[in-house]
Each structure stands twice: as C-alpha cells, then as structure tokens.
MIBAMI-15445 format. One record per atom (N, C-alpha, C, O): z, x, y. Coordinates in pm, whole numbers, plus 50000, padded with zeros to 5 digits. Atoms other than C-alpha are relative to their C-alpha. Example, Ala and Ser with C-alpha at 12.3 -4.5 7.8 and 13.67 -1.06 7.14 Angstrom:
<recs>
500005008949881
507805123049550
500005009050120
500665019450118
499944991849881
507145136749894
500734992350109
500904997450220
</recs>
This chain:
<recs>
501134999250090
674322095664794
498725000250082
498574992350176
501224999249921
670912105464921
498825003849912
498965011249815
501214996150070
667372107964801
499704991049882
500594984349830
500415007550117
665422091364523
499045008449919
498285016549974
500984993250083
663512104764229
498674992850010
498634980750029
501335005749985
659792099164241
499814988449905
500094989449785
500335011550083
658792064964117
500964988550014
500544976950007
499035010949998
662012045264154
499814991150122
499734978950108
500135008149879
661632034264516
498644993450011
498464984250092
501355005349989
657932026764458
499684989349896
498564984149892
500255010550098
658342002164172
499824986750070
500394984750178
500215013049936
657191966664250
501304992250009
502224994649931
498765007449978
659831941964376
500564993349876
501784992549860
499535006950119
660001923564044
500785008749905
501435003649814
499334990950091
661411954563878
501425003550043
502035012749987
498684996849947
664681954164072
501065000849891
501795010749882
498955000150101
666891944463778
499665009149883
500555013549810
500364989950099
664901966563543
500535013750041
500985021549958
499444987449950
665911995663765
501505000449972
502015010549925
498555000450025
669551984763742
500325002649854
501185010749822
499714998450142
669461981863365
499705014349953
500435019849871
500334986250038
667752015763333
501075009750050
501425019249980
498934991549947
670392031663555
501264998849916
501925008849888
498815002050084
673182016463348
499865007549868
500785014449824
500214993150128
671652029363026
500065015150017
500675022149937
500034985649976
671062063663172
501405005550024
501745016349974
498634995649975
674642066363296
500795000649870
501545010149846
499285000450127
675992056562956
499625011749909
500445016649831
500514989950092
673842082862784
500125014350053
499935023849978
499984986649939
674292112163027
501095008749937
502205004149912
499064990850067
675982142662871
500475011350089
501325019350048
499604989249910
676322165663172
500144994550142
499594984050176
499865003949859
677352163563537
498655000950071
498344992550155
501324998649938
673892175863635
499114988049970
498384983250056
500775011850035
672312147163445
500474987950080
499654979950126
499465011049921
674622122663620
499555001050146
499254990950209
500444998149862
673702137763957
498554995550018
498204989350119
501395004449993
670012131863883
499884985049998
499024979350066
500035014750005
670712095463797
500534994250130
499964984650182
499445005049874
672892090464106
499005001250115
499054993450209
501044998549897
669962102864315
499064988050005
498354986050103
500835012050002
668202070764211
500714987650053
500094977150068
499285011649948
670932047764346
499394994850131
499234982750146
500625005249878
669352046164695
498714992349974
498454982150039
501235007250032
666032036064543
500284986149949
499544976749978
499625013250050
667762007664364
500464991050114
500124979250118
499555008149887
669441996264684
498814995250082
498764983650123
501195004049925
666101996364865
499194989549924
498634980449984
500745009850081
664501977464575
500664986350008
499964976150014
499315012949987
667171950464597
499674993650135
499464981550143
500325005449867
666481946764969
498584994650003
498334984050059
501405004750005
662721944064907
499894986849927
499054978449960
500055012250080
663411916864653
500844988950063
501014978350004
499215009849924
665551898464912
501294996349928
501734984849935
498685002150059
668761902364712
501035000250112
501045009150197
498965001249898
671701891364924
500795013050013
501125019449913
499314987349976
673491920965086
501385000449937
501845011049897
498695000450066
676841909464946
499835003549852
500645011049796
500274996750140
675381910964595
499595014649987
499955021149889
500344985750003
673891944964675
501265008549994
501345018249919
498754992550000
677391957364751
500704999649866
501255009749821
499375001150133
678701944464420
499255008749899
499885015349815
500794992350095
675831960964231
500185015150020
500335022549922
499804985649974
676201995064401
501405004249960
501595015049906
498634996950041
679971993864346
500115001049849
500815009649796
499984999550147
679401986463978
499375013049949
499855018749851
500624987350039
677092016663954
500965011750024
501075020749940
499034989449973
679722038864119
501144999649899
501645010149857
498995001250105
682282025363872
499525006649871
500255014449809
500544994350123
680022034563580
499875015250010
500215022549917
500114985649978
679292068763726
501375006749988
501515017149923
498654994350004
683022075063772
500545000349858
501125010249815
499495000550138
683872063963420
499345010749914
499995016849828
500684989850079
681242087163277
500505013950037
500665022549950
499444987249957
682542116263486
501405002049944
501765013149905
498674999050061
686062108663365
499895003949854
500615012749807
500164996950143
684872109163004
499595014649980
500135021349892
500424986150012
683102142563052
501155009650037
501315020149975
498884991649958
686152156863230
501095000449893
501675011049868
499015000350107
688492145562954
499575009149885
500395016149826
500514991550109
686272162962699
500085014850036
500195023249948
499984986049957
686312194962908
501415005950004
501575018150001
498634995049994
690102197362924
500475004449862
500094998349762
499624994650131
691762217762647
501004991449923
501144992949802
499015008650067
694442191462572
499774985650040
499214983050147
500175014149965
694452153462563
500974995750110
501895003150145
499115005349897
696102131962829
501434999549948
501664995649833
498614999950045
699892135462815
500624986149991
501764984949946
499475013650009
700322097662837
499064990250068
498004994150117
500855010349936
698922064762972
499785002950148
500675008150217
500344997549861
697162066863307
498834991250040
498244984549956
501165007649952
694492050663524
499425006550125
500155012150207
500724995549881
691872060763779
499754987750087
499304977450037
500075011349908
691852038264087
498995002750111
498745014250148
500904998949883
689372031364366
500484990550107
500964979550077
499685009049889
690042017064710
498835000350099
497725004350062
501095000549904
688022012665027
498914990449956
499184980649887
501115009150031
684591996864991
499764998949849
499374988349800
500175000950145
684402005764621
501074991249939
500784983049852
498925008350052
687791990164554
499734985250023
500054976949938
500305014049968
686631958164724
498654995649944
498284983949959
501355002850052
683181959964551
499044996350113
498254987050102
500845002349883
681471961664891
499235012650038
498865014350155
500524986749971
679931996264864
498495000150025
497764991849971
501414996749988
676572009164982
499845014549955
500835021149923
500204986150039
674982042564896
500395009750111
500445021850089
499524991649888
676122055365237
501534999449998
502124991050066
498585001250027
679702062365131
500615013449965
499915023449952
499304988150049
682342087765033
501024995649895
501044984049854
499025003050104
685192089664782
501284994450060
501774999550162
498675005249969
688352068364811
500664996549868
500524985349818
499455001750135
690282072764487
501475003749993
502015010150083
498604996850026
693782075464345
500215000349850
499324996749773
499694999150144
695482080964009
501454996149980
502314999650061
498645003850038
698562066163843
500235003849855
499335002549772
499674997050139
700332077763528
501384994449966
502194991750054
498785006550046
703172064063319
501245008250034
501165020450051
498724993249983
706812072363379
500415006949871
499895003849763
499404993850118
708752094863144
499155010349931
499435013949817
500854989750062
706012120463079
500605013850025
501475015250111
499474986449980
706692157963051
499765005050142
498875000150212
500124994649863
707112177963371
498615005850026
498165006250140
501334994149985
703722194163306
498894989650018
497744993250044
501035010549996
701932160563315
499284999650135
498064997950139
500645001049869
701322160763689
498935010750018
497885008050076
501004989349988
699502194063668
498774996749918
497654999849959
501145004150084
697312180463387
499144989850076
497924990850079
500765010349928
696362150163595
499365005650127
498305000950169
500624993449886
695722172263897
498705006749959
497695005550029
501224993350046
693202192663696
498924989749966
497754991949996
500965010650027
691552160663574
499414994750130
498204992950142
500465005349872
691372147463930
499025009550067
498025005150124
500904990249940
689762179564052
498644999849933
497615000450001
501275000350072
687112178263781
499184987650038
497984988650066
500725012349970
686222141863849
499544999850146
498414996250175
500354999949858
686292145764228
498865009750029
497955006550106
501104990549983
684102176864212
498704994549943
497624996749998
501185006250058
681722158063985
499404989550091
498174988550102
500495010049907
681472129664234
499305006550119
498285001550167
500664992649893
680662154664509
498625004549955
497645003250029
501284995450054
677912169064289
499024988449989
497804990449995
500855011750014
676612133664247
499724993150134
499164982250137
500365005149869
676352128164622
501074992150072
500794986550179
498915006949933
679722112564707
500975010350056
501765015949980
499134989649943
681512136064949
501474996049995
501814984349980
498585002549992
685272139664964
500314991650123
499614992550224
499575008049885
687052115165193
500505009250111
501355017750086
499524991549890
687522131465537
501504998550024
502155007850074
498585002349982
691002116065545
500865004649885
502085002549885
499234994650111
692002132365219
500444989949896
501374992649820
499655010150100
692142100565009
499375004149867
498185001949845
500504995450129
691812115064658
501125005449914
502055011549967
498904996550089
693982121964352
500185014949975
501135018849906
499714985750007
693572159564372
501185003550090
501835013850070
498834998449914
696202156064646
501174992149947
500994981149895
498815006150061
699752147564545
500304986050054
500854977749981
499695013149942
699992117564782
499214988849934
499594977149944
500835010150064
697272099664587
500025001349848
499164995749779
499814998250145
698442110064238
501494998849971
502265008049999
498585002850016
701762094764138
500284993249866
499394987449804
499535007750114
703762081163849
500164985350041
500054981950158
499765014249970
704432043763822
501144998750100
501044991350198
498865000549908
707802048963988
499625005250138
500034999650239
500444994549873
706192070464257
499174990150080
499354988650201
500825010049931
703612043664338
500824987950041
500604982350148
499145011349963
706252016264332
500745003050130
500854994550218
499274996049879
708242035464593
499065000850120
499414996450229
500964998749890
705132043264802
499614986350054
499524984450176
500365013549959
704152006564809
501164993350074
500964986650175
498825006049935
707691995764896
500235006050138
500594998950231
499734993249873
707982021665174
499064995550111
499504993550225
500935003849892
704822011665362
500274985850048
499974982450163
499645013649958
706011975465365
501335000150076
501494992950174
498664999749940
709621983865454
500015007150134
500755003250225
500044992249877
708772009265726
498585000250056
497905010450046
501435001249964
705471997165875
499655006350135
499284999450229
500514993249882
704712023466135
498495001549986
497924997849883
501475000249997
701082030166227
499395006949878
498485001449815
500564993150116
700392055965953
500274992349873
499404991649786
499665007550120
702192034865695
499084987949983
498674984749872
500895011550008
700052004665781
498605004349959
497934997549882
501304994750042
696912025765750
499985002549850
499024999149782
499904997750143
698072036665405
500024986949923
499404985649818
499905013050068
698902000765313
498634993549984
498384987049882
501325006050013
695331989765384
499235006149883
498424999449819
500594993750118
694222014965122
500704995249873
500044991349776
499245003450120
697002007164875
499684985849951
499514983649831
500175014050040
696431969564880
498584996849958
498314985949909
501375001750047
692711974264808
499705008249875
498555008849831
500224991750120
693211996964505
499684991449879
500264980749858
500465006950121
691501986364183
499805010149888
499315021149911
500164991050114
691522001663835
498535000949959
497874990849938
501374997350043
688202017563739
499965005049856
499045002049781
499934994250135
689252036163423
501475000849961
502325004450042
498644998350050
692372035163210
500784987049993
500214976149983
499095011150023
695392012363187
500224991950128
500974996050216
499865008549881
695091984263443
501444995450019
501884993350132
498635005249992
698621972863359
500975009650069
502085005750102
499124990549931
700052004463519
500104996950149
501184997750207
499985001749855
699051996163875
499944985650048
500634982250144
500245013449945
697951959963915
501294992050022
501414985550126
498745007249972
701471944963873
500725005450124
501344997750197
499384994249881
702721969164139
499334994750127
500004991150223
500735004849884
699991958464380
500334985450029
500514981650144
499735014349979
700661921464325
501414997850052
501634989350139
498635001049949
704391925664377
500065004450146
500764998450227
500034995249862
703681945464694
499374989650093
499824987950207
500625010549920
701411917564820
501004989050035
501034984150148
499005010549977
704201892364781
501035004650102
501404997250193
499024994749905
706691914664963
499385001550139
500024998450240
500644997949871
704191922965236
499814986950074
500074986150194
500245012849936
703301886765304
501274993650054
501224985750148
498735005749955
706971878065343
500745008650101
501845004950143
499364990949905
707781906965578
499334998450136
498215003150157
500625003249871
707161895465936
499675012550079
498655012850149
500284987749926
707381930466081
498755006949946
497915011650022
501204993950059
704821944165834
498764992150040
497754997950080
501185008149968
702481914765897
499615001650147
498425001650179
500314998049859
702771919766273
499245013150019
498275013750094
500684987149988
701781956266236
498614999549939
497675005649992
501315001250064
698931947466000
499034992550091
497874996250104
500835007549906
697631921766248
499645008450121
498505008250169
500244991349885
698001946266532
498885010049970
498015012350053
501044990350039
695871971766343
498634993349996
497624999850023
501285007150010
693181945166294
499394996950136
498234992950144
500525003149867
692821940766670
499495012350074
498925011250183
500344987849926
692161977166759
498505003350001
497995006850107
501454997149990
688481982366659
499294988050061
499004978349992
500555011649929
686941959366920
498494999249982
497815009549982
501465001450007
683431945166879
499375003650134
499965000950239
500634995249876
680991959667136
499314988950078
498084988350084
500535010749918
680571929067354
500415002250145
501585004750173
499704998349860
680321931867732
499974986850074
500174976250015
500065011949918
679961907368018
498874990849953
497804995349913
500985010350036
678131874867943
499535001349854
498434996949820
500334999150141
678161883067571
498935010049966
498355009549857
501004989850030
675821912467598
500565010249903
501745013749909
499584989950096
675951937667315
499995013650069
498955017950121
499914986949937
677171971067449
499485010749906
499675009949784
500424988350077
675592003567333
499925011850095
499735010050215
500074988249914
675582039367463
498625001250064
497604998050003
501264997949931
672932047367722
499515014449990
498345017250013
500364985950010
673002084967668
500535005649868
501354999549801
499524993250120
673512109167381
499214996349876
498254988649884
500765002250124
672352108967018
500024985649951
499124981549878
499915014050044
673482072766964
499574990350109
499914978550104
500485008749893
671822059167277
499214988249942
498314990049860
500715011950045
670672023467219
500424994949864
499844985349814
499565003950134
672542020666888
501354992750007
502164995150096
498735007150012
675371997366788
500635003749866
499965003549762
499304996050122
678002008466535
500434987449925
501444981249958
499795012550072
677861979866286
501285000349917
501864989849888
498794998950082
680781993266082
501264999750086
502134991150067
498794999349918
683362002966345
500164987950090
501284983350114
499915011349908
682511974366577
499964986449934
500264976349998
500155012950064
681961947366318
500634998849863
501574991249844
499555001750138
682511952165946
501475003549984
502234996249921
498624995650015
685781971465973
501004990050056
501914986049984
499025009849951
687621947266204
499974986849925
501014980549907
500075012650074
686341917166012
500715001149865
501474992249827
499314997850127
687511931565679
501515000250022
502264994849941
498574999249972
690901938865837
500584986250032
501684983049987
499535013449967
691231903665979
500174991649874
501194985049855
499945007950122
690451887665645
501115005149909
501804997249844
498904994550080
692841911465468
501354994750048
502224991749967
498745005449945
695611899565701
500294986249943
501414983449900
499815013650053
695091863565590
500355000349851
501244993149806
499774999450145
694961872865221
501385005649968
502085000349882
498694994050025
698041895065235
501104990450041
502114989249971
498995009649956
699981868965432
500264989649892
501394984949877
499875010050106
699331844865144
500335006149864
500524998949766
499714993550127
700031870964874
498894998549897
499164998449777
501135002550090
696541865864727
499455013049944
499365022950017
500404987450065
695231891864478
498535003850018
498155014949982
501424997049990
691511889864560
499785012550085
500595015950171
500314987649930
689851921564689
498764998950089
498785003450204
501235001149923
686321913464805
500254991150121
500964981150111
499785007649878
686201900465162
499584985549987
500304976650032
500455013850020
684191869565067
500964992749906
501304981149931
499065006350094
686511862464773
501324996950069
501944986650043
498775002349926
689501865965005
499864987950092
500774979650102
500225011649912
688011841265252
500084987149921
500774977749962
500005012150081
687411815564980
501394996949946
501794985349942
498665002150055
690881820664830
500964994750106
501774985950078
499135004649892
692611815965167
499734985350031
500654977750059
500355014049976
690711783365219
500574991149890
501114980449918
499475007950111
691681770964873
501514997850014
502034987449974
498555001349981
695321777264963
500354991550122
501524989050149
499765008349883
694891755965275
500545007650119
501165001650207
499444991749895
695761785065505
498985003750108
499315010850203
501054997449901
692471786665696
499064988050000
498644983349894
500905011449990
690301758565825
498635003749942
498175015049957
501294997650064
687011754965637
498965004550103
498135013150074
500984996449897
685041757365964
500205014550045
499225021750066
499724986249962
686761789866061
499575009649891
498975020049919
500394991550113
686251804265715
498485001349991
497975012249963
501474999650006
682561795065722
499445009350107
498465016450084
500474991349892
682151813066055
500305014649967
499485023449996
499674986350043
683931844065919
499015004849894
498535016249899
500934996150105
681721844165612
498615002350057
497935011950020
501314998249937
678591839665822
499955013450074
498965020650065
499954987349926
679671868866042
499925011949905
499195021449930
500034988950096
680311891165742
498615001849941
498115013049931
501344999150060
676961882865584
498985005150101
498055012350064
500904994949896
675201889265915
500125015150011
499115022250014
499774985749978
676781923565955
499515008349882
498785018149901
500444992050115
676241936165600
498514998149974
497865007049920
501435002250018
672791920465594
499175008950091
498155014450049
500704991149908
671681939565903
500085014549952
499095021849952
499874986350048
673091971865765
499115002349878
498495012949867
500824998550120
671311966065432
498525001450037
497815009549977
501424999049960
667951960665607
499685013850055
498695020050015
500294987049938
668161992265816
500205011549900
499475021449906
499824989650101
669502012865526
498795000749907
498325011549874
501165000250091
666622001765302
498795006450068
498055014050005
501134993949929
664092011165568
500175015150010
499205022649994
499764985649991
665722045165613
499775006849866
499205017749860
500204994350133
665732051365237
498515001449971
498065011949923
501434999750031
662062042665206
499245010150087
498195015150046
500664990549910
661182065265502
500595014049989
500195023150062
499394986950020
663332094165378
500875004550114
501035016550137
499164996749885
665622092465681
501484999449963
501864993849860
498554999750021
669372098065709
500554985950019
500154978850111
499355013049986
671512067065655
501145000950102
501815011150112
498955000349899
673902056865931
500474985750019
499774976249985
499475013149966
676102027966039
499694996150144
500024985150188
500425002849863
674722030466394
498554995149996
497655002649960
501325006250013
671742006966413
499334998450136
500004995250234
500735001149872
669032006666683
499824985550042
499144977849974
500065013949955
669391974566881
498564995950032
498194984450010
501375003349961
665791976467003
499144996049880
498144989049897
500795003150120
664521973666644
500424986949934
499874983349830
499585012950054
666331940666582
499164988950060
498744989750175
500735011649951
664521907566613
500914991950093
502134993650089
499165008649915
665701882066873
501014991849919
502164990149961
499065007750083
667231861166592
501135009049948
502285004749943
498974990950047
669061891566454
501005003350109
502205003950085
499104997249888
670461899766796
500914988050029
502094989650057
499195012149977
671611863766840
501074998649893
502224995449923
499035000750109
673281864066498
501085010750016
502255008249988
499044989249982
674921897466578
500994996550112
502194998950097
499105004349893
676321884166907
500984989449950
502164989649984
499135010450054
677661853966723
501075006149910
502235002049915
499034993450088
679331876266463
501065007350082
502255006350053
499044992949915
680921897866733
500934990350073
502124993050088
499155009949933
682161866966918
501044994349904
502194992149941
499075004950102
683721854166595
501145010049981
502315006249976
498984989750020
685531887166544
500945000750121
502165001450105
499174999249879
686731888366906
500964988150008
502124989850045
499145011749999
688071852766879
501135001449897
502284998349926
498994998650106
689861860066551
501005011150035
502175010249999
499074989649955
691341891866699
500974994350103
502144998150105
499125006449904
692711870866983
501074991849929
502234991649971
499035007650079
694361848366725
501055009349939
502235006149936
499074990350058
695881878966557
500975005150107
502165006950080
499114995349892
697251891266892
501074989750031
502234993250053
499015010549975
698921857866950
501044999549890
502224997149916
499054999850111
700481859966605
500975011550013
502155010249981
499144988549978
701811894666686
501054997050107
502235000350090
499075003849894
703361881567008
501034990049949
502184990249990
499085009750059
704871853366808
501095006449917
502175000749900
499014992750077
706661879066596
500925008050091
501885014250044
499154992949906
708161894066910
499775015050005
500665022450046
500304985650000
706431928066873
498945003350105
498565014950121
</recs>
C-alpha cells in the first residue's frame, strides 16, 4: 500500500481514531474495487497518524491488520456478487503471515489461502479458483502485491478442501524437510478472515498438538529459527553494508523481527498453544510455565524495540512521500535507539543459541 489522499496525513494528532472510524465506515460502504483502492490509499496516512499520536507499534499492527481484514471481506463480498452462481458450499478465506498474526504494516504483500467443505461437486474447485482470482486481483488493485513466493488461493496448493488441508498439515509435520517446515510456518499462522471458521481452526489446533509432540518436526522448526542471524559483529557492534544501495542500513525485518517471530513460534508450537500474535504467544507460554518471566520480558522488549523502530521510520517515510523499506538507516537512530537495537539483537542471538542446543539435544 502506498500513498495517501490529500488531507488524511495532515489531520491533527487527536484525529487518529477518527481516521480509523472513517476508514471503517468507508470500507463498509464501498461498492466498487476502485472505491476500495481509493480508501486503501489512505491506510498509510492512518499509520503515520497513529505514530504521531504515539500509539504503540504493536497496536498499530493490530489496527492495520484489522483494516486489511475489512478490505478483504469487502472485496470478497463484491467478488461473490460478480460471480454468476452462488458458492457451491461452505468455505472460508484465510490469512497468514503478518496479517494472520495481526502484526501487519502498510508495507506488505498478500499471504492468503482458501478452504472449502468436503463432498462438494467436482466443479467446486474451479468456482473457488475464480473467486480467489477476483479477490487477489482486487487486493493488487488496492496496493497489496501478490506474494513473491506464490502464497495465494489462486494456486492449487493454497486452495484445498478440508480433507486436502488436513493431509497438508499432517504431511508437513510427518515429513519435516526444509520446504515442509517453511510451509508449516505459514500453515500454523493461518486465521479465518471471511467464512466458516469451523472449517480450518480445528485442523490448525490438531496440527499444533501433533507438531509439538513430534521431536523431529520441532528440531527442524528450531533449526529454521536459527538461520536468519541478527547483524551483530565484534564487541556487539551492529553490522551494516558499507557499499551499495543499502550502505549504512540495517535490515530490521530479516535480522530482527523474522528470527524473533520464529523463535517465539517454536515455544508456542512446542506447547500446542493456539495464539497467533507474537506478544500473545509470549504471554501464553509464560502462563503455561514453559518460559521464565525474565526471558519472556526480554523477548517482548526486543520485539517492541524492533517494530517500534520500523514504525517510526515508516511514518517518517510516509509523511515525506518516500518509499517504505525494512532497511533502516543506522545513522538516523538516536544513541538510545541504537543501544536498544543492540540489546534486541543480543537477545535474539542468545535465544538462537538456546534453540541450537535444543536441536543438538534431539540428535539432529
């Protein structure tokens, strides 16, 4: 999503929630994809307004995710009306990735899936494919590009019957090779956005229980969480490229947010916990007595540091009409921000070391 309509980003800070309410009403009332695209163009202005009003970055993620949910539901409704026949049976539209976890920013793409009931006519899959294409194309028109990795229900791998999804979930747990584990991280973060929640959620919860009890799967999941290393060099210095277009920048997502989300997911899946948001997962693991309160507090602090820095730089870019990126200029951070960032990276590196020891304990 990019750009803002004149006036939204310039409203005074006190109007932050007025902007949200106006966006919600506008989405509910929109009758065309073009109208929805115009409303989605105001999402960045709302994100910048939340930052100006000092709204916590975690809450910003929940609010932007809720807007994307509403946008998607409205696109689904318009797409259903455009199809010549009604749905052939019960179904649901699902979201994973940052939207599934309710951690989204306006700098994002699509990560969606679709599930439909068993026992439908043979033509049902083609009907759902056409629906998926309409909704996915609508999201592109509204500023959410297709996932570069092909995560979307227009493709058969992300559009399945209940039985198909049950088998897919079972397979990634039973045969946890590298690609399967990558798929599992998407599958276990899927959330119903539109339709029958009862079609998918029981499958996900059953898969969580099986995954947590499968030592080989957990070893592979932990191993995957250790691969994106935080950019820390000798003496705790933050590493960044010295040459090229990203010179002096640190990748806050690949080096920080992604590995932290993966580490926390490991703990939640090991315990079979259904929570999706990273903060909710941290709190749930502590309640189960599976993570020390001090460790959990450090993980939460690290997460809030990382998403908070990204929110600040994104808001500044939005207000200046610049391209959004996850690579942040280290020179533009305050000394306190740099200290907090180093602390977050050290936390991640320590937790990755713990995950490596757990993998070795599994004999892999």
